[in-house]
TITORGU-502708 format. One record per residue: residue number from 1; x, z, y of N, C-alpha, C, CB in turn; residue in one letter. Coordinates in steps of 0.1 Angstrom, whole numbers. Each point is the difference from the previous one (the first is absolute). Last residue first. Glycine has a CB too. Example, Ala and Ser with C-alpha at 12.3 -4.5 7.8 and 13.67 -1.06 7.14 Angstrom:
<nodes>
NODE   resi    n.px    n.pz    n.py   ca.px   ca.pz   ca.py    c.px    c.pz    c.py   cb.px   cb.pz   cb.py   resn
NODE      2     128      71     -22       9       0      11      -8       8      11      12     -22      -6      S
NODE      1      -9      21     -51      -9       0      12       9       0      12     -19      12     -12      A
</nodes>
This chain:
<nodes>
NODE   resi    n.px    n.pz    n.py   ca.px   ca.pz   ca.py    c.px    c.pz    c.py   cb.px   cb.pz   cb.py   resn
NODE    336       0   -1330     549      -9      -5      -5     -10      -6       9       6      13     -17      X
NODE    335      47       3      10     -11      -1      12     -10      -6      -9      13      -5      23      X
NODE    334      25      31     -51      -3     -20      12     -12       8       5       6     -30     -16      X
NODE    333      36      60      -8     -16       0       7      -2     -12       7      -1      22       5      X
NODE    332      43      13     -34      -8     -11       3     -12      -1       4      12      -6     -12      X
NODE    331      26      44       0     -15       1       3      -1     -18       4      -5      31      11      X
NODE    330      48      -7     -23      -8      10     -10      -9     -11       3       5      30       1      X
NODE    329      48     -44      11     -11       0      -3     -17       6      -4      20      -9       1      X
NODE    328      29      28       9      -8     -11      -7     -11      -1       5      10       3     -17      X
NODE    327      19      19      40       7     -10       5     -11      -6     -14      31       8      15      X
NODE    326     -37      32      -3      17      -1       0       3     -16      -5       4      28      -8      X
NODE    325     -52     -29      11       2      12      -3      16       0      -4     -28       4      -8      X
NODE    324      -7     -37      35       4       2     -10       6      22       1       7     -36      -3      X
NODE    323     -53     -11      17       8      18      -3      11       2      -4     -15       8      -6      X
NODE    322     -16     -56      18       7       8      -5      12      10       6      -9     -16     -14      X
NODE    321     -37     -23      14       8       7      17       6      13     -18     -26      -2      41      X
NODE    320      11     -56     -34       3      12      -6       6      14       8       3     -19     -17      X
NODE    319      -2     -28      36     -19       3      -5       5      15     -17     -17     -41       6      X
NODE    318      61      15      21     -11      -5     -16     -22       2      -6      31      11      -9      X
NODE    317      -1      31      29      10     -20      -2      -8      -6      -7      25       3      -3      X
NODE    316     -19      55      29     -10     -13      -3      11     -12      -1     -26       8      15      X
NODE    315      39      48     -20       3     -13      11     -16     -11      -4      36       0      -1      X
NODE    314     -13      58     -10     -11     -12      -3       6     -14       7     -23      17       2      X
NODE    313      41      41     -19      -6     -13       9       2     -11      -5       3       8      18      X
NODE    312     -20      50     -24       9     -22      -9       3      -7      18     -27     -13     -32      X
NODE    311      10      70      17       7      -8      12      13     -11     -10      -4      25      22      X
NODE    310     -42      14     -38      18      -7       2       1     -10       9       7       2     -23      X
NODE    309     -52      26      10      17       3       9       8       4      -4      -6       2      14      X
NODE    308     -25     -37     -47      -7      17       9      19       9       3     -36       7     -20      X
NODE    307      29     -59      -1      -5       6      18      -6      16       1      -9     -28       6      X
NODE    306      27       9     -49       7      -4       8      -1       5      19      -1     -18     -23      X
NODE    305     -20      34     -19       9       4       8       7      -1       7      -5       1      -9      X
NODE    304     -30     -21       2      -4      12       5       6       6       2     -12       0      -6      X
NODE    303      19     -36     -22      -5      -9      14      -3      19       7     -19     -35     -10      X
NODE    302      24      36     -30      13      -6       5      -1       3      10       3     -16     -11      X
NODE    301     -44      26     -14      16      15       6      10      -9      -2      -5      27     -11      X
NODE    300     -35     -55      11      -3      14       8       6       3       3     -10       7      -5      X
NODE    299      22     -37     -32      -3      -7      12       4      12       8     -20     -19      -4      X
NODE    298       6      33     -36      20      -1       5       2      -9      11       9       2     -23      X
NODE    297     -58       0      12       0      12       4      25       6       4     -36       3     -22      X
NODE    296      12     -44      12      -3      -4      10       2      19       4     -16     -30      -3      X
NODE    295      26      15     -36       2     -12       1      -4      10      14      -2     -24     -22      X
NODE    294     -23      35     -11      18      13       0       6     -11      10       8      14     -31      X
NODE    293     -60      -4      36      10     -13      -3      16       9       6     -22     -28       5      X
NODE    292     -20      55       7       0       0     -18      12     -14      -7     -33      10       0      X
NODE    291      32      29      42       2     -10      -4       0      -4      -9       5       0      12      X
NODE    290     -26      30      21       1       2     -15       9     -14      -6     -25      14      -1      X
NODE    289      13       0      54      -9      -4     -12       9       0      -8     -17     -12       7      X
NODE    288      21      30      43       9       4     -19     -11      -5      -2      17      23      -6      X
NODE    287     -11     -38      54      -5       5      -7      14       4     -11     -27     -11       9      X
NODE    286      50      14      40     -10      -6     -11      -9       4      -6      14      -6      -2      X
NODE    285      33      12      33      -9       7      -7      -5     -15      -9      -6      25      18      X
NODE    284      49     -16      12      -4      -4      -3      -8       7     -13      16     -14      14      X
NODE    283      20      25      23     -15       7      -3     -13     -11      -6       8      19      24      X
NODE    282      38     -44      -9      -1      17      -1     -12      -1      -2      15      13      14      X
NODE    281      34     -52     -11     -18       4      -5       0      12       2      -8     -16     -18      X
NODE    280      45     -14      39      -4      10      -4     -15      -3      -3      18      12      12      X
NODE    279      26     -49      -7     -21       1       7       5      18     -10     -28     -36      -1      X
NODE    278      64      -9      22      -6      25      -7     -14      -1       0      19      22      17      X
NODE    277      11     -52       9      -6      -7     -12      -6       6      -9      13     -13       2      X
NODE    276     -10      29      52       1     -10      -9      -3     -10      -8       5      13       4      X
NODE    275     -23      34      -4      17      -6      11       2      -6     -10      15      16      17      X
NODE    274     -70       2     -22      13      -8       2       8       6       6      -8     -18      -1      X
NODE    273     -32      43     -24       5      -9      14      14      -6      -6      -9      17      23      X
NODE    272     -49       0     -45      11      -3       0      11       0      15     -14     -11     -20      X
NODE    271     -35      29     -14       8      -6      14      17      -3      -1     -20      16      14      X
NODE    270     -30     -19     -49      10       9       9      10       2      10      -7       2     -15      X
NODE    269     -34     -22     -29       4      -1      10      10      16       6     -23     -21       2      X
NODE    268     -11     -11     -49      15      12       6      -4       0      20      29     -12     -25      X
NODE    267     -59       1     -32      13      -4      12       5      15       3     -10     -24      15      X
NODE    266       8      13     -64      -1       1       9      -3       0      11       4       1     -12      X
NODE    265      10     -22     -20     -12       1     -12      -3       8      22       4       7     -46      X
NODE    264      31     -29      50       3      -6     -18     -10       6      -3      24       0      -8      X
NODE    263     -11      11      55      10       0      -2       0      -1     -25       6      16      37      X
NODE    262     -28     -32      18      -4       4     -13      15      -1      -9     -28      -9       2      X
NODE    261      14      16      60       9      -7     -14     -12       2     -15      32      11      11      X
NODE    260     -11       2      43     -11      -1      -9       3     -10     -13     -15       4      22      X
NODE    259      36      23      26       1     -14      -9     -11       6     -10      28     -12       1      X
NODE    258      -7      16      61     -11       3     -18       5     -12      -8     -29       9       9      X
NODE    257      36       4      39      15       3     -11     -12       3     -13      26      15      18      X
NODE    256     -41     -37      26      -7      17      -4      11       8     -10     -30      -9      -1      X
NODE    255      41     -38      13      -5       2      19      -7      18     -11     -15     -38      23      X
NODE    254      19      10     -55      13       2       9      -3       8       9       9     -21      -3      X
NODE    253     -25      14     -48      -7      -2      18      11       6       8     -28       4      -4      X
NODE    252      25     -29     -49       7       9      10      -5       3      14      18      -8     -13      X
NODE    251     -29       0     -49      -5      -6      16       8       7      10     -26      -4      -6      X
NODE    250      31      -9     -50       0      10       7      -2      -6      19      16      14     -25      X
NODE    249     -18      -8     -39      -3     -13      11       0      14      13     -20     -25     -16      X
NODE    248       9      16     -43       3       7       8       6     -11      18       7      20     -27      X
NODE    247     -39     -30     -14      -8       1      15      16       3       8     -31      15      -6      X
NODE    246      45     -37     -34      -9       7       3      -9       4      12      12       3     -16      X
NODE    245      35     -22      -5       0      16       3     -18       5       1      29      -2      18      X
NODE    244      -2     -49     -38     -13      11       9       1      10      -4     -17     -12       3      X
NODE    243      68      -5       0     -10      -6     -12     -17      10      11      23       1     -35      X
NODE    242      38       5      28     -11     -12      16     -10       4     -13      14     -31      20      X
NODE    241      30      61     -16     -11      -7     -12     -14      -4      11       9      19     -27      X
NODE    240      30       2      44       5      -7       0      -2     -10     -15      12      16      20      X
NODE    239     -32      26       6      17       0      -6       5     -14     -16      -2      37       7      X
NODE    238     -44     -43      13       6      14       5       9       4      -9     -19       8      10      X
NODE    237     -15     -56      12      13       9      -7       0      13       6      17     -19      -3      X
NODE    236     -55      -4      15       3      -7      -6      17       5      -8     -20     -15      18      X
NODE    235     -22      35      19      11       2      -9      -2      -8     -10       4      20       6      X
NODE    234     -30     -28      42      -1      -1     -13      12       9      -8     -10     -24       5      X
NODE    233      -9      20      46      14       0      -8      -9      11     -11      26      -4      22      X
NODE    232     -46     -12      34      -3       0     -17      10      -3      -9     -20      -8       5      X
NODE    231      17      16      51       1      -8     -13      -1       7     -16      16     -15      18      X
NODE    230      -8      28      29     -14      -2      -4       3     -11     -14     -15       3      29      X
NODE    229      62       6      -5     -15       4       2     -11      -2      -9       6      -5      19      X
NODE    228      42     -18     -27     -13       5      -6      -6      12       2       7     -12     -16      X
NODE    227      13     -22      46       1      -6     -11      -5      12     -12      21     -17      11      X
NODE    226     -15      30      35     -10      -7      -2      -6     -12     -20      11       5      35      X
NODE    225      29      23     -22      -8       8      -5     -16      -4       3      20      17       3      X
NODE    224      31     -40       3      -7      10     -18     -13       4       3      22      15     -10      X
NODE    223     -11     -31      54      -7      -8      -9       4       2     -17      -2     -15      23      X
NODE    222      15      48       8     -18      -3       9       0     -18     -18       3       7      50      X
NODE    221      44      18     -44     -11       9      -8     -14      -5       0      13      19       4      X
NODE    220      17     -61      -2       5       7       6     -13      16      -6      15     -24      22      X
NODE    219      19     -16     -48     -14      -2       5      -1      24      12     -13     -28     -34      X
NODE    218      51     -10      31       1      13      -4     -14       1      -3      21       9      14      X
NODE    217       2     -57     -22      -3       6       8      -3      16      -2      -4     -23       6      X
NODE    216      43     -20     -22     -13      12      -2      -2       6      14       7       9     -25      X
NODE    215      23     -52       6     -11       7      10       0       4      -6     -11      -6      12      X
NODE    214      54     -20     -28      -7       8      -1     -10       8      13      18      -2     -19      X
NODE    213      21     -27      25      -6      -5     -15     -18       5      -6      30       2      -6      X
NODE    212      -5     -15      57      -9       8      -6      -2      -5     -19     -12       4      29      X
NODE    211      54     -17       6      -5      -7      -9     -14      15      -1      28     -21     -15      X
NODE    210      19      15      27      -9       7      11      -9      -6      -6      10       3      23      X
NODE    209      34     -12     -41     -13      -6       5      -8       6      14      -2      -5     -26      X
NODE    208      29      38      -2      10     -19       2      -6      -9      13       0      -4     -31      X
NODE    207     -23      45       6      10       9      12       9     -16       2       4      34     -12      X
NODE    206     -52     -37      -1      11       0      -8      15       9      13     -14     -29     -18      X
NODE    205     -37      47      12       9      -7       9       9      -6      -4      -5      11      13      X
NODE    204     -51      22     -14      20      -9     -10       6      -9       3      -6       1     -17      X
NODE    203     -31      29      46      -1      -5      -6      23      -7      -7     -35       0      15      X
NODE    202     -24      24       1      14       2      -5       9     -13      -5     -10      21      -6      X
NODE    201     -33       0      42       7      -7      -9      11       1       1     -13     -11      -2      X
NODE    200     -20      36      28      -4       2     -12      16     -12      -8     -37       7       7      X
NODE    199      52       3      35     -16       6      -5       7      -1     -11     -23      -8      12      X
NODE    198      61     -13     -14      -8       1      17     -18       7      -3      17     -30      11      X
NODE    197      40      22     -40     -16       3       2      -9      -1      12       6      13     -15      X
NODE    196      44     -27     -21      -5      -2      11     -18       1       0      24     -13       4      X
NODE    195      27      13     -43     -16       6       8      -2       6      12      -5       7     -20      X
NODE    194      40     -41     -10      -3      13      11     -14       0       4      23       0      11      X
NODE    193      -1      -8     -56      -5      -1       7       2      -3      12      -5       8     -15      X
NODE    192      21     -11     -40       1       1      10      -7      -3      13      14       0     -15      X
NODE    191     -16      -5     -47       0      -6      16       3      11      12     -19     -17      -8      X
NODE    190       0      21     -37      15      -1      -6       3      -6      20       0     -10     -38      X
NODE    189     -47       6      31       9       8     -14       8     -10       0     -14      13     -17      X
NODE    188     -20     -28      41       3       7      -1      14       9       0     -20     -11      -4      X
NODE    187       0     -34      -1       0       4      14      11      12       0     -26      -7       6      X
NODE    186       9      -8     -44       7      -6      -2       6       6      18     -10     -21     -26      X
NODE    185     -28      51      11      11      -2      -7      17     -12      -1     -23      12      -7      X
NODE    184     -22     -26      27       3      12       7      16       7      -6     -30       4       3      X
NODE    183       4     -42     -22       9      -3       8       6      10      14     -11     -21     -11      X
NODE    182     -16      25     -36      18      -2       1       7      -5      17      -3     -11     -29      X
NODE    181     -44      31      27      17       5      -5       6      -7      -7      -5      19      -1      X
NODE    180     -31     -45      18       8       5       9       6      11      -7     -13      -8      20      X
NODE    179      -4     -13     -48       6     -10       3      15       2      14     -27     -11     -11      X
NODE    178     -10      40     -23      14      -2      -3       8     -16       7      -9      17     -24      X
NODE    177     -33      -5      39      -1      13       4      22      -2      -9     -41      16      -2      X
NODE    176      10     -54      -6       7       1      13       2      14       6     -10     -22       3      X
NODE    175      -6      13     -51       8      -8      10      10       1      12     -17      -6      -9      X
NODE    174      -7      51     -15      -4     -17       2      18     -12       6     -35      13      12      X
NODE    173      44      32     -35      -8      -2       5      -8     -16       3      11      24       4      X
NODE    172      23      16     -45      -5     -12      10     -11       0       8       8     -12     -14      X
NODE    171      31      50      11     -14      -1      -3       5     -14      -1     -19      20      10      X
NODE    170      53      14     -13       1     -15       3     -16      -7     -10      35      -1       2      X
NODE    169     -10      47      39      -5      -7     -15       1     -17      -2     -19      20       0      X
NODE    168      63       5      28     -16      -2       3     -10      -4     -15       8     -11      28      X
NODE    167      38       9      12      -3       2     -18     -10       4       1      17       6     -11      X
NODE    166      21     -32      42     -16       8      -4      -2       5     -13     -10     -16      14      X
NODE    165      59       9      17      -7      -6     -15     -20       6       0      32       4     -19      X
NODE    164       0       7      67       2      -3     -15      -8      -6      -9       9      15       3      X
NODE    163       0     -18      50      -9       6      -7       6      -6     -15     -23       0      20      X
NODE    162      35      14      36       6     -10     -13      -7       8     -11      27      -9       8      X
NODE    161     -25       7      52      -5      11     -17       4     -12     -13     -29      16      11      X
NODE    160      35      -2      47       4     -10     -11      -2       0     -13      12      -1      12      X
NODE    159     -13      22      29     -14      -9       2       6     -12     -10     -12       6      30      X
NODE    158      36      41     -29      -8      -3      13      -9      -9      -4      18       3      16      X
NODE    157      -3       2     -59      15       6      14     -10      -4       9      29      -6      -6      X
NODE    156     -44      16     -47      -3      -5      12      10       3      15     -22       1     -14      X
NODE    155      12     -13     -42      11       7       8      -6      -7      11      23       5     -14      X
NODE    154     -56      -1     -39       8      -4      18      13      11       9     -28     -10       4      X
NODE    153      -9       2     -59      10       8       8       0     -10      13      16      11     -22      X
NODE    152     -58     -15      -8       8      -6       0      10      12      11     -14     -28      -7      X
NODE    151     -34      12     -23       6       9       8      17      -7       6     -17      20     -16      X
NODE    150     -43     -35       0      14       0       0      11      16       5      -9     -30       6      X
NODE    149     -43       1     -32      10       9      11       7      -2      -4      -5      15       9      X
NODE    148     -23     -54     -16       7       7      -2       5       9       4      -2     -11      -5      X
NODE    147     -22     -27      20      -8       7     -10      10       8     -10     -21     -18       3      X
NODE    146      33      13      45     -10     -18      -9     -10       4      -8      21     -15      -5      X
NODE    145      18      44      19       5      -8       3     -11     -13       1      23      13      -9      X
NODE    144     -19      43      19      -9      -9      -6       1     -19       7     -18      28      -4      X
NODE    143      43      23       4     -14      -6       5      -1      -5      -6      -4      -1      17      X
NODE    142      45      28       3      -9       2     -13      -6      -8       6      -2      21     -12      X
NODE    141      54       2      17      -8     -14       7      -9      -3     -11      18     -11      16      X
NODE    140      24      51      -4     -11      -8      -3     -13     -11       2      12      15      -5      X
NODE    139      16      30      19       7     -11       0      -2      -9     -11      15      12      12      X
NODE    138     -41      30       2       4      -7     -14      10      -8       3     -20       0     -10      X
NODE    137       7      12      46       3      16      -5       9      -3     -15     -27      13      11      X
NODE    136       4     -54      15      20      10       6       5       9      -5      -1      -1      19      X
NODE    135     -39     -39     -30       4      13      -3      10       8       2     -11      -7      -9      X
NODE    134     -18     -41      17      18       5       2      -3      11      -2      12     -12      17      X
NODE    133     -55     -19     -33       8       8       8       7       4       2      -7       1       0      X
NODE    132     -26     -43     -14      14       9       1      -6      10       9      22     -17      -3      X
NODE    131     -45     -30     -23       0      12      15      16       9      -6     -37       6       7      X
NODE    130       0     -58     -14       7      10      -6       5      10      12       8     -16     -22      X
NODE    129     -50      -6      14       0      -2     -13      20      12      -1     -20     -36      -3      X
NODE    128      -9      19      44       3      12      -9       2       4      -8      -5       1       6      X
NODE    127      -7     -48       9      -9      14      -7      -1      14      -4      -2     -16      -4      X
NODE    126      26     -22      36     -16       1       3      -4      11      -7      -5     -25       3      X
NODE    125      52      -6      10      -1       6     -13     -15      12      10      34      -3     -17      X
NODE    124      -2     -45      32      -8      16       4      -7       0     -12      -5       2      27      X
NODE    123      50     -21     -22     -10      -8       2      -8      16      -1       7     -31     -10      X
NODE    122      40      23      20     -14      -2       8     -10      -3      -1       8      -2       8      X
NODE    121      24      30     -35       6     -22       7     -10      -7       0      22      -5     -13      X
NODE    120     -51      45      -1      17       0      -1       6     -14      -1      -1      23     -12      X
NODE    119     -38      16      38       1     -18      -1      22       5     -10     -24     -19      37      X
NODE    118      -9      57     -30     -15     -13       3       7      -9       0     -17       7      15      X
NODE    117      26      41     -38       2     -12       1      -6      -8       8       5       4     -16      X
NODE    116     -11      48      22      -5      -8     -12       9     -14       4     -29      13      -5      X
NODE    115      41      40       7       4      -9       7     -11     -11     -12      28      10      16      X
NODE    114     -26      49      -5      -2     -17     -12       2      -3       8     -14      -6     -17      X
NODE    113      39      41      28     -11      -6       7       1     -12     -11       1       8      28      X
NODE    112      37      18     -26      -4      14      -2     -20      -4       2      29      17      14      X
NODE    111       6     -44      20       5      15     -14     -13       7      -7      24      11      16      X
NODE    110     -21     -45      27      -6      -1     -14       3       3     -12      -4     -13       9      X
NODE    109      27      25      38      -8       6      -4     -16      -7     -17      12       9      33      X
NODE    108      38      -9     -13      -2      -2     -12     -22       8       3      39       1     -14      X
NODE    107       8     -20      42     -15      -2       4      -7       6     -13       3     -23      16      X
NODE    106      49      28       0     -10      -5      -3     -15       2      -3      18      -5      -3      X
NODE    105      19      23      39       0      -3     -11      -6      -7      -1       4      14      -5      X
NODE    104      33      -8      37     -10      -5       1      -2       7     -19       1     -25      24      X
NODE    103      31      56      10      -2     -18     -16     -19      -2       0      26       9     -29      X
NODE    102      11      13      68     -11      -1       2      -2      -8     -13      -2       4      27      X
NODE    101      41      27     -17       1     -18      -1     -19       3      -2      34     -13     -17      X
NODE    100      13      46      40     -15       2     -13      -2     -12      11     -14      32     -13      X
NODE     99      61     -15       8       0      -3       2     -21      -2      -4      34      -1       4      X
NODE     98       7      33       2       2      -9      -6     -12     -14      12       8      18     -29      X
NODE     97      -8      35      32     -11      -3      -2      14     -21       3     -32      31       9      X
NODE     96      56      22     -15     -11     -12       6      -1      -7      -7       1       0      18      X
NODE     95       9      45     -29       8       2       5      -1     -13      11      13      16     -20      X
NODE     94     -51      14      -9       5     -13      -1       9       3      13     -21     -17     -13      X
NODE     93      17      43     -30     -11       7      17       5     -12       1      -2      29      15      X
NODE     92      -2      -2     -62       1     -18       5      -1       6      18     -18     -20     -27      X
NODE     91      22      51     -26      -4       0      14       7     -18      13       1      36      -9      X
NODE     90       4     -14     -53       2      -4      17      -6       2      10       6     -14      -7      X
NODE     89     -14      22     -39       7       7      -3       9      -8      15      -5       8     -30      X
NODE     88     -50      -4      24      11      -4      -4      16       3       1     -18     -10       2      X
NODE     87     -33      40     -12       6     -12       7      16      -4      -6     -14       9      22      X
NODE     86     -17      20     -49      -5     -12       6       3      -2      14     -16       1     -16      X
NODE     85      34      34      -7       2     -15     -14     -12     -11      14      -1      16     -41      X
NODE     84      36      11      67     -15       8      -5       1     -11      -7     -16      15      16      X
NODE     83      64       6      -8      -7     -19       6     -14       7      -5      20     -27      -8      X
NODE     82      23      61      16      -8      -8      -2     -17      -3       1      19       3      -8      X
NODE     81      34     -10      30      -9      15      -7      -8       0     -10      -2       6      19      X
NODE     80       8     -48      21      12      12      -6      -7       4     -10      12      11      19      X
NODE     79     -22     -64      -6      -2      12       3       8      10      -6     -20      -8       5      X
NODE     78      35     -40       6       1       6      -7      -2      16       1       9     -20      -4      X
NODE     77     -21     -26      37       4      11       1      -4       8     -14       0      -3      26      X
NODE     76       3     -48      -1      -2      12      -5      12      13     -10     -23     -16       4      X
NODE     75       2     -24      40      13      14      -1      -4       9     -14       3       5      33      X
NODE     74     -10     -61     -17      -9      12      -1      13      11      -5     -29     -13      -7      X
NODE     73      17     -44      31       7      11      -3      -3      16      -4      10     -15      14      X
NODE     72     -38     -37     -18       5      16       9      16       9      -5     -31       4       3      X
NODE     71     -11     -48      -6      10       0      -7       8      12       9      -1     -25     -10      X
NODE     70     -59       8      -5      16       4       8      14       3      -7     -14      11      15      X
NODE     69     -38     -43      -8      11       8     -12       9       0      14      -2     -12     -32      X
NODE     68     -57      13      34      15      -4      12      12       0     -17      -7      21      35      X
NODE     67     -37     -11     -39      -3     -14       3      11      -1       6     -24      -3       1      X
NODE     66      11      58      -5       0     -15      -5      -6     -13       3       2      14     -12      X
NODE     65      29      26      35     -11      -8      -2      -1      -9      -6      -3       6      15      X
NODE     64      26      48      -6       3     -16      -3     -19      -3      -1      31       0     -18      X
NODE     63      13      33      47     -16     -10      -1      -2      -6     -18       5     -13      31      X
NODE     62      38      51     -19      -1     -17      -3     -16      -1      -2      27      -6     -16      X
NODE     61      -4      45      17      -2      -6      17       5     -13       1       3      22      12      X
NODE     60       0       3     -58      -3      10       9       6     -11      11       3      28     -15      X
NODE     59     -23     -40     -32      17      -2      12       3       6       7       0     -16       2      X
NODE     58     -29      26     -52      -4      -2      16      19       0       3     -31      17       5      X
NODE     57      19     -25     -61       2      11      11      -7      -8      15      26      13     -12      X
NODE     56     -31     -32     -33      -8       8      -3       9      14      17      -8     -11     -38      X
NODE     55       7     -45      20       6      14       8      -6       6       2      12      -6       8      X
NODE     54      -3     -33     -43     -15       1      11      17      15       5     -45      -6     -15      X
NODE     53      56     -48       3       1      14      -8      -7      17       9      25     -17     -12      X
NODE     52      -4     -42       6      -5       8       7      -9      13      -7       1     -22      14      X
NODE     51      43      -8     -25     -14       0       0      -3       9       7      -2      -7     -18      X
NODE     50      47      -2      22      -7     -18      -5     -17       5       3      20     -12     -28      X
NODE     49      27      43      49     -11      -3     -17      -7     -11       9      -8      28     -19      X
NODE     48      52      -6      43      -8     -21      -4      -4       4     -12      18     -23      10      X
NODE     47     -34      61      28      13      -7      -3       0     -13      -3       6      19      -6      X
NODE     46     -50      -3      -1      11       7       4      12      -2      -4     -13      11       2      X
NODE     45     -40     -21       5      12     -11      -8      15      17      10     -15     -45       1      X
NODE     44     -41      46      -7       7       4       5      13      -6     -10     -17      19      13      X
NODE     43     -36      -7      -2       3      -9      -9      15      -4       9     -29      -9     -11      X
NODE     42     -12      52      16       7     -14       6      11      -6     -10      -3      11      26      X
NODE     41     -42      17     -40      14      -2       1      -1      -4       9       9      -3     -16      X
NODE     40     -54      32       3       6     -16       6      12       1      -3     -12      -6      20      X
NODE     39     -10      41     -49      -4      -7      17       6     -13       2       1      22      10      X
NODE     38     -18      26     -53       2     -15       7      -2      -4      14      -7      -4     -21      X
NODE     37      29      47       4     -15      -1      -1       4     -16       8     -17      31       0      X
NODE     36      59     -11      -9      -9       7      -7     -13       6      -3      16      -1       3      X
NODE     35       1     -44      -1       9       7       5      -6       6      -5      11      -5      18      X
NODE     34     -17     -41     -27      -4      14      -6       7       6      10      -3      -2     -25      X
NODE     33     -10     -44      40      -1       4      -6       2      11      -1       0     -15      -4      X
NODE     32     -17     -34      32     -10      17     -13      17       0      -5     -36      -7     -17      X
NODE     31      50     -20      54      -5      -7      -8      -6      15      -6      15     -27      -2      X
NODE     30       1       1      54       3       9     -10     -10       0     -14      10      14      22      X
NODE     29      13     -50      16     -13       4      -2       9      13     -10     -22     -26       3      X
NODE     28      49      -1      14     -11      -4      11     -13      11      -3       8     -30       2      X
NODE     27      42      45     -19      -4     -11       2     -14      -1       5      15      -6     -17      X
NODE     26      35      21      25     -12      10      -2      -7     -16      -1       2      31      15      X
NODE     25      56     -21     -19     -17      -6       4     -12       7      -3       8     -20      -5      X
NODE     24      44      43      23     -11       1     -13     -13     -20       5      -1      45      -1      X
NODE     23      58     -13       5      -7     -16       5     -18       0     -16      38     -20      10      X
NODE     22      -3      66       4      -6     -10      -7      -7     -10       8      -3      14     -16      X
NODE     21      40      27      16      -8      -3      14       2     -16      -8       7      19      29      X
NODE     20      -2      36     -43      12     -15       1     -18      -5       8      27      -8     -31      X
NODE     19     -13      65      16      -2     -16       4       9     -18       1     -12      20      11      X
NODE     18      30      25     -22     -18       6     -16      -8     -14       3      -9      35       5      X
NODE     17      54     -24      21      -4      -7     -15      -6       1     -10      13      -1       4      X
NODE     16     -18      17      41       7     -12       3       2      -5     -20      16      11      32      X
NODE     15     -21      41     -26     -12     -14       1       4     -17       6     -17      22       7      X
NODE     14      46       6     -25      -6       9      -3     -17     -15       5      22      32       4      X
NODE     13      17     -24      24       6     -10      -9     -14       0     -17      34       8      12      X
NODE     12     -41      21      32      -3     -11       1       5     -10     -12      -2       8      25      X
NODE     11       8      38     -37     -12      -3      -2      -4     -11       8      -4      22      -8      X
NODE     10      45     -13       4       1      -1      -7     -21      -1      -7      32      11       5      X
NODE      9      -1       1      39      -4     -16      -2      -3       2     -12      13     -14      13      X
NODE      8     -27      52      -4      -6     -11      16       6     -11      -9       3      14      31      X
NODE      7      21      28     -45     -15      -4     -11      -5     -20       9     -15      40      -5      X
NODE      6      60     -22      23      -1      -9     -11     -18       0      -7      32       6      -5      X
NODE      5     -24      14      41       1     -12       1       2      -7     -12       6       4      19      X
NODE      4     -14      47     -20     -10      -9       7       0     -16       0       1      19      13      X
NODE      3      40       3     -26     -14       1     -13     -10      -8       2       2      22      -3      X
NODE      2      30     -19      37      -2      -5      -3      -2      -1     -15       6      -2      21      X
NODE      1     -17      35      10       1     -11      11       2     -13     -14      16      17      28      X
</nodes>
């Protein structure tokens, strides 16, 4: 009897030793993470930890809802025996819900979308020479500053954004474009803003005065295709080389999702599909005339390469239709 009692006592002691109660904060959103397979992880701070870390396990008795921050008392138990390689060394169970607090998240609907400058320091800008995209995945801003293309890093916290130094090309343009570029860089570079959105309008405000410094508009998909559809577009630049490319050009029929054109020597036709600002060409076919002109033959080879079974990013700006491959500008067409 005494032996059984001793064994029971030791078992209880061992279990107690393997368990402890910890405080755990749970963030209001999950993040992609890599466990045994790709998954979404809760973000937690255990005990006095100051940084959020990915949580690859589960908490028995806890029902997580995105959009809420939690503080919990959790029983953390060390697993006994052989632990599988894909399992946590601990199990977790809810002891007490300390609080559940709803977190208001910032509107980030403007991210990863082309925004065209419409106003700077109260002055209307109507020519579409300045535009940008805030790329969340690459943590970069890129676009055109009036004359030159630019990119910059940024830090985003809620609706507050800090813009870093603008880096870009150094081309010279007409005086009006150069002046606009200088105004934009002065207003944008190394500045902090509050971002406010309303519909397709995006305002960059001074955090202290709440004055709108820069105003942008996001073109709708219908507006973009209204500018493209049915128009004849002539090739004027390929792989950063601008020149007369002869007959090379294209035309879209948005309703039937068909594309026709000339690639330098031969006429071609095919179909296309789009997802937001991504376009994929398929089933391209055409005439098979021999290209006697070497320049025309080279144009055809490159142009058909970019339009054959590939996905490109596209946008419309200042009467030009632009195509990008991995963020490199590869084809530029002008409206005829």
